[in-house]
C-alpha positions in Angstrom: 25.1 33.9 1.5 23.1 34.0 -1.7 19.4 34.8 -1.9 17.2 31.7 -2.1 14.8 32.1 -5.0 11.3 30.6 -4.4 10.4 27.6 -6.5 7.8 27.9 -9.3 5.4 25.9 -7.0 6.0 28.4 -4.2 5.2 31.3 -6.5 2.0 29.6 -7.5 1.0 29.2 -3.9 1.9 32.8 -3.0 -0.1 34.3 -5.9 -3.1 32.1 -5.2 -3.0 33.0 -1.5 -2.9 36.7 -2.3 -5.7 36.6 -4.8 -7.8 34.4 -2.5 -7.4 36.9 0.3 -8.5 39.9 -1.7 -11.3 38.3 -3.7 -12.5 36.4 -0.7 -12.6 39.5 1.6 -14.6 41.6 -0.9 -17.0 38.7 -1.7 -17.5 38.0 2.0 -18.5 41.7 2.5 -20.8 41.3 -0.5 -22.3 38.1 1.0 -23.0 39.8 4.3 -24.5 42.8 2.6 -26.4 40.6 0.2 -27.8 38.6 3.0 -28.9 41.8 4.7 -30.5 43.1 1.5 -32.3 39.8 0.9 -33.5 39.6 4.4 -34.7 43.2 4.4 -36.5 42.7 1.1 -38.1 39.5 2.3 -39.4 41.1 5.4 -40.7 44.2 3.7 -42.4 42.3 0.9 -44.0 39.6 3.1 -45.3 42.4 5.4 -46.9 44.3 2.5 -47.7 41.7 -0.1 -47.7 38.3 1.8 -45.8 35.1 1.0 -47.3 34.9 -2.5 -45.9 38.3 -3.2 -42.5 37.3 -2.0 -42.6 34.2 -4.3 -43.3 36.4 -7.3 -40.6 38.9 -6.4 -38.0 36.1 -5.8 -38.8 34.5 -9.1 -38.6 37.7 -11.2 -35.4 38.9 -9.4 -33.9 35.5 -10.0 -34.1 36.2 -13.7 -30.8 38.1 -13.2 -29.1 34.9 -12.5 -30.7 32.9 -15.3 -27.5 33.7 -17.2 -24.7 32.6 -14.8 -22.1 34.7 -16.7 -23.1 38.2 -17.6 -21.5 37.9 -21.1 -23.2 34.6 -22.1 -19.9 32.9 -21.8 -18.6 34.6 -25.0 -16.4 36.8 -22.8 -14.0 33.9 -22.3 -12.2 35.1 -25.5 -11.6 38.5 -23.8 -10.5 36.8 -20.6 -8.0 34.6 -22.3 -6.7 37.5 -24.5 -6.4 39.7 -21.5 -4.4 37.0 -19.6 -2.2 36.4 -22.6 -1.6 40.1 -23.1 -0.6 40.6 -19.4 1.8 37.6 -19.8 3.3 39.1 -23.0 2.1 36.3 -25.2 0.1 38.6 -27.5 0.3 42.4 -28.3 -2.0 45.1 -26.9 -3.4 45.5 -30.5 -4.4 41.8 -30.6 -6.2 42.1 -27.2 -8.1 45.2 -28.4 -9.2 43.4 -31.5 -10.5 40.5 -29.4 -12.3 42.9 -27.0 -14.0 45.0 -29.7 -15.1 41.9 -31.7 -16.7 40.2 -28.7 -18.3 43.5 -27.6 -19.8 44.0 -31.0 -21.2 40.4 -31.1 -22.7 40.8 -27.6 -24.3 44.1 -28.5 -26.1 42.4 -31.4 -27.2 39.6 -29.1 -28.5 42.1 -26.6 -30.6 43.9 -29.2 -32.0 40.5 -30.3 -32.9 39.6 -26.8 -34.6 42.9 -26.2 -36.7 42.4 -29.3 -37.6 38.8 -28.2 -38.5 40.0 -24.7 -40.9 42.6 -26.1 -42.4 40.0 -28.4 -43.2 37.6 -25.6 -44.5 40.5 -23.4 -47.1 41.7 -26.0 -48.2 38.2 -27.1 -48.5 35.4 -24.6 -47.1 37.4 -21.7 -44.3 36.5 -19.3 -46.6 35.3 -16.4 -47.8 32.4 -18.6 -44.2 31.4 -19.3 -43.1 31.6 -15.7 -46.2 29.9 -14.2 -47.4 33.0 -12.4 -50.9 34.5 -12.1 -51.9 36.7 -15.0 -51.2 40.3 -14.1 -50.2 43.3 -16.3 -47.9 44.7 -13.6 -46.0 41.3 -13.4 -45.7 41.2 -17.2 -44.3 44.7 -17.4 -41.9 44.1 -14.5 -40.6 40.9 -16.0 -40.1 42.5 -19.4 -38.2 45.4 -17.7 -35.9 43.0 -15.7 -35.0 41.1 -18.8 -34.4 44.2 -20.9 -32.1 45.6 -18.2 -30.3 42.3 -18.1 -29.9 42.3 -21.9 -28.4 45.9 -21.9 -25.8 44.7 -19.3 -24.6 41.8 -21.4 -22.0 43.6 -23.6 -20.7 45.3 -20.4 -19.5 42.0 -19.1 -16.4 42.3 -21.3 -15.0 44.9 -19.0 -15.1 42.6 -16.1 -13.5 39.8 -18.2 -10.7 42.1 -19.1 -10.0 42.8 -15.4 -10.3 39.1 -14.5 -7.8 38.1 -17.2 -5.2 40.6 -16.1 -5.4 39.3 -12.5 -7.5 42.1 -11.1 -10.6 40.1 -10.1 -10.4 41.8 -6.7 -11.4 45.0 -8.4 -14.5 43.4 -9.9 -15.5 42.0 -6.5 -14.8 45.4 -4.8 -17.1 47.3 -7.2 -19.8 44.5 -6.7 -20.2 45.6 -3.1 -22.3 48.5 -4.4 -25.0 46.2 -5.6 -26.4 45.2 -2.2 -25.8 48.6 -0.8 -28.0 50.2 -3.5 -30.7 47.7 -2.8 -30.6 48.2 0.9 -30.8 52.0 0.4 -33.8 51.8 -2.0 -35.9 48.8 -1.0 -38.0 50.6 1.6 -38.7 53.8 -0.3 -39.6 51.8 -3.4 -41.8 49.5 -1.4 -43.7 52.4 0.0 -44.8 53.5 -3.5 -45.1 50.1 -5.2 -48.5 48.7 -5.8 -47.3 45.1 -6.4 -44.4 42.9 -5.4 -43.4 42.5 -9.0 -42.5 46.2 -9.3 -39.9 45.7 -6.5 -38.2 43.1 -8.6 -37.0 45.8 -11.0 -34.8 47.3 -8.2 -32.2 44.4 -8.3 -32.0 44.7 -12.1 -31.3 48.4 -11.9 -28.6 47.9 -9.3 -27.1 45.1 -11.4 -26.9 47.4 -14.5 -25.3 50.2 -12.6 -22.6 48.0 -11.2 -22.0 46.5 -14.7 -21.6 50.0 -16.1 -19.0 51.0 -13.4 -17.1 47.7 -13.7 -16.9 48.1 -17.4 -15.6 51.6 -17.2 -13.0 50.5 -14.8 -12.0 47.6 -17.0 -11.6 49.8 -20.1 -9.6 52.4 -18.1 -7.2 49.7 -16.8 -6.4 49.0 -20.4 -5.2 52.6 -20.9 -8.5 54.0 -22.3 -8.0 52.3 -25.6 -11.1 50.2 -25.4 -14.3 51.7 -26.9 -17.7 51.7 -25.1 -19.8 51.4 -28.2 -18.7 48.6 -30.6 -21.2 47.6 -33.4 -18.8 45.9 -35.7 -15.8 43.6 -35.1 -12.2 44.6 -35.7 -10.9 44.1 -39.2 -9.2 40.7 -39.6 -11.0 39.3 -36.6 -13.9 37.1 -37.6 -17.0 36.1 -35.6 -16.1 32.5 -36.1 -12.8 33.1 -34.1 -14.8 34.5 -31.2 -17.4 31.8 -31.2 -14.7 29.1 -31.7 -13.1 30.1 -28.4 -16.3 30.6 -26.5 -18.8 28.0 -27.9 -18.0 25.5 -25.2 -18.2 28.1 -22.5 -21.6 29.3 -23.9 -22.9 25.7 -23.7 -21.6 25.5 -20.1 -23.5 28.7 -19.3 -26.7 27.5 -20.8 -26.3 24.1 -19.1 -25.9 25.7 -15.7 -28.9 27.8 -16.3 -31.1 24.8 -17.2 -29.6 22.7 -14.4 -30.1 25.2 -11.7 -32.1 28.4 -12.4 -34.7 26.7 -14.7 -35.6 24.5 -11.7 -37.3 27.5 -10.1 -39.7 27.7 -13.0 -40.3 24.0 -12.8 -41.2 24.3 -9.1 -43.5 27.2 -10.0 -45.4 25.0 -12.5 -45.3 21.7 -10.6 -46.0 22.9 -7.1 -47.9 25.5 -5.0 -47.2 29.2 -4.4 -46.2 28.4 -0.8 -43.7 25.8 -2.1 -42.3 28.4 -4.5 -41.9 30.8 -1.7 -40.1 28.2 0.4 -37.8 27.3 -2.5 -37.1 31.0 -3.2 -36.2 31.7 0.4 -33.6 28.9 0.4 -32.2 30.1 -3.0 -32.1 33.7 -1.7 -29.2 32.6 0.6 -27.9 29.7 -1.4 -27.1 31.7 -4.6 -25.1 34.5 -2.9 -23.1 31.8 -1.1 -22.4 30.0 -4.4 -21.5 33.4 -6.0 -18.9 34.0 -3.4 -17.4 30.6 -3.9 -17.6 30.9 -7.7 -15.9 34.3 -7.8 -13.1 33.2 -5.5 -12.6 30.3 -7.8 -12.3 32.5 -10.8 -9.2 34.1 -9.3 -7.6 30.7 -10.0 -8.2 30.9 -13.7 -5.3 33.2 -14.8 -3.0 31.6 -12.3 -3.7 28.1 -13.5 -3.4 29.2 -17.1 0.0 30.7 -16.6 1.4 28.1 -14.1 -0.1 24.8 -15.2 3.2 23.2 -16.1 4.6 23.7 -12.6 1.6 22.4 -10.6 1.3 19.1 -9.0 -1.8 16.9 -8.2 -1.2 17.9 -4.5 -1.8 21.5 -5.4 -5.2 20.7 -6.9 -6.0 18.5 -3.9 -5.3 21.3 -1.5 -7.4 23.7 -3.4 -10.3 21.2 -3.6 -10.0 20.7 0.2 -10.1 24.5 0.7 -13.2 24.9 -1.4 -14.8 21.9 0.3 -14.4 23.6 3.6 -15.8 26.8 2.1 -18.8 24.8 1.0 -19.3 23.2 4.4 -19.2 26.5 6.3 -21.3 28.1 3.7 -23.9 25.3 4.1 -23.9 25.8 7.9 -24.4 29.5 7.4 -27.2 28.8 5.0 -29.1 26.6 7.4 -28.8 29.0 10.2 -29.8 32.0 8.1 -32.8 30.4 6.5 -34.0 29.0 9.8 -33.7 32.3 11.7 -35.4 34.3 8.9 -38.2 31.8 8.3 -39.1 31.1 12.0 -38.5 34.4 13.7 -38.2 37.3 11.2 -41.1 36.2 8.9 -43.0 34.5 11.8 -43.5 31.3 9.8 -45.2 33.2 6.9 -42.7 31.4 4.6 -42.2 28.1 6.4 -39.0 26.1 5.7 -38.4 22.9 7.6 -34.9 22.0 8.8 -35.0 18.9 6.8 -35.7 20.8 3.6 -33.0 23.3 4.3 -30.4 20.5 5.0 -31.1 19.1 1.5 -29.4 22.2 0.0 -26.1 21.6 1.9 -24.8 18.6 -0.2 -25.4 20.6 -3.4 -23.4 23.6 -2.1 -20.5 21.3 -0.9 -20.4 19.5 -4.3 -20.5 22.8 -6.1 -17.6 24.1 -4.1 -15.5 20.9 -4.5 -16.0 21.2 -8.3 -14.7 24.7 -8.7 -10.8 24.2 -8.8 -11.1 21.4 -11.4 -13.4 23.6 -13.5 -11.0 26.5 -13.4 -8.1 24.3 -14.4 -9.8 22.8 -17.4 -10.1 26.0 -19.4 -8.2 25.0 -22.5 -10.2 24.4 -25.7 -10.3 20.7 -25.0 -11.0 21.2 -21.3 -14.0 23.5 -22.0 -15.3 21.1 -24.6 -15.3 18.3 -22.1 -16.9 20.4 -19.4 -19.6 21.5 -21.9 -20.5 17.8 -22.5 -20.6 17.1 -18.8 -22.8 20.2 -18.0 -25.2 19.1 -20.8 -25.5 15.7 -19.1 -25.9 17.4 -15.7 -28.7 19.7 -17.0 -30.7 16.9 -18.5 -30.3 14.8 -15.4 -31.3 17.7 -13.2 -34.5 18.4 -15.2 -35.4 14.7 -15.3 -34.9 14.2 -11.6 -36.8 17.4 -10.8 -39.8 16.3 -12.8 -39.7 13.0 -11.0 -39.1 14.1 -7.4 -40.9 17.5 -7.0 -44.5 16.2 -7.3 -43.8 13.6 -4.6 -41.2 15.3 -2.3 -41.7 19.0 -3.0 -38.9 21.4 -2.5 -36.6 18.8 -0.8 -36.9 16.7 -3.9 -35.8 19.6 -6.1 -32.7 20.2 -4.0 -31.8 16.4 -3.9 -32.1 16.4 -7.7 -29.5 19.2 -7.9 -27.1 17.4 -5.6 -27.3 14.1 -7.4 -26.9 15.8 -10.8 -23.7 17.8 -10.0 -22.1 14.9 -8.0 -22.6 12.3 -10.7 -22.2 14.4 -13.9 -19.7 17.1 -12.9 -17.8 16.7 -9.7 -16.1 13.3 -10.1 -15.5 13.3 -13.9 -14.0 16.8 -13.9 -11.8 16.1 -10.9 -10.3 13.0 -12.6 -9.8 14.9 -15.9 -8.1 17.7 -14.0 -5.6 15.3 -12.4 -4.8 13.8 -15.7 -4.3 17.2 -17.3 -1.8 18.2 -14.6 0.2 15.0 -15.1 0.4 15.6 -18.9 1.3 19.3 -18.5 4.1 18.6 -16.1 5.4 15.9 -18.3 5.3 18.3 -21.3 7.2 20.9 -19.3 9.9 18.5 -18.1 10.4 17.2 -21.7 10.7 20.7 -23.0 13.2 21.6 -20.3 15.3 18.5 -21.1 15.3 19.3 -24.8 16.4 22.9 -24.2 19.1 21.7 -21.9 20.4 19.3 -24.6 20.5 22.0 -27.2 22.4 24.4 -24.9 24.9 21.6 -24.1 
């Protein structure tokens, strides 16, 4: 009896299941440790500096997530080159050229951001920009957080190289160190800190250390051929080529920042310190949950890219269902965590009502449902379409936030997020992904028929 070979669709399912398991396991550990770190930080800061101190800490530490991708989206060129190199579509030399060129460009961007950060700090001051009370310590802390973030930007290429080669599980494994470092250091740092803003530098330091380690691992996985310092692009590889591949992804990154993270600054300007603390406590558990879902989804990227012609609409539908369930259970965990921390651990110092907390659940579910379609549409045209939709979503989010927050407070801000992603991203992207699958399968079938006719 002959050995039955698995079908291409079965291979896709097996690869996806394996990567889901590894990435999901490591990110689940990170989520638990991140929740513990966030809870410990909230308790320590509220005890020493009060709810207003926690609001300042949460806003400054959230600057780390103001750029949803550590490489400004430009690393998509490295990701695709790494994926193509692993699949044998391009040579190792071509991949190295792509890596060094992107690294050089991001290094220049990082130096520019550091200069801009310093200019704002010494002129108008970051507290004025963020809607915080004027305080030299807050200004210095904010400048330090942004500078550390800028230094880490070129290091994102190492993580992209790992992701493109199907080793996203290594990225998530190393990321476990981030909350561990914060848990180990938050109490000692709090004992010597004179303001809550100083504590906000701790997450930035942990973020940079993890980025350094991940980058080193990514370059070693490539055989040690990739340089750490890159100040000029490889010969024959122009900046336009890098930006051409990544421009849409960069727009997506900026749009997500405006649509989600910029809202925290709007709440700071439009509402009270207690409302900012309430919003920050919800986000402290919402963002790690979104991060887990987002990183699990990124494991789909190289699989979709290499197997698109063999996928069916049912495969996408099953993945959407899986992520919808992740969003639902993540939402339930969010509500329980925020309620317990607000009412019992913090003794109501940061009061979050159940109704306000529930307003975050639809957004989390919509975000989760959107992920498989977003990972599927990573071709040049797909990213361009997503960039347009994210731009619409960002504008809608800001407009709805400005309209709803003055009247409905934090709940209005969360409703604005939910409506924006549902109307401008979830449905349009899902419909586009289904059409892309149909066209890709048709193209594969036509190609197979043509090859068969030539062989005959």
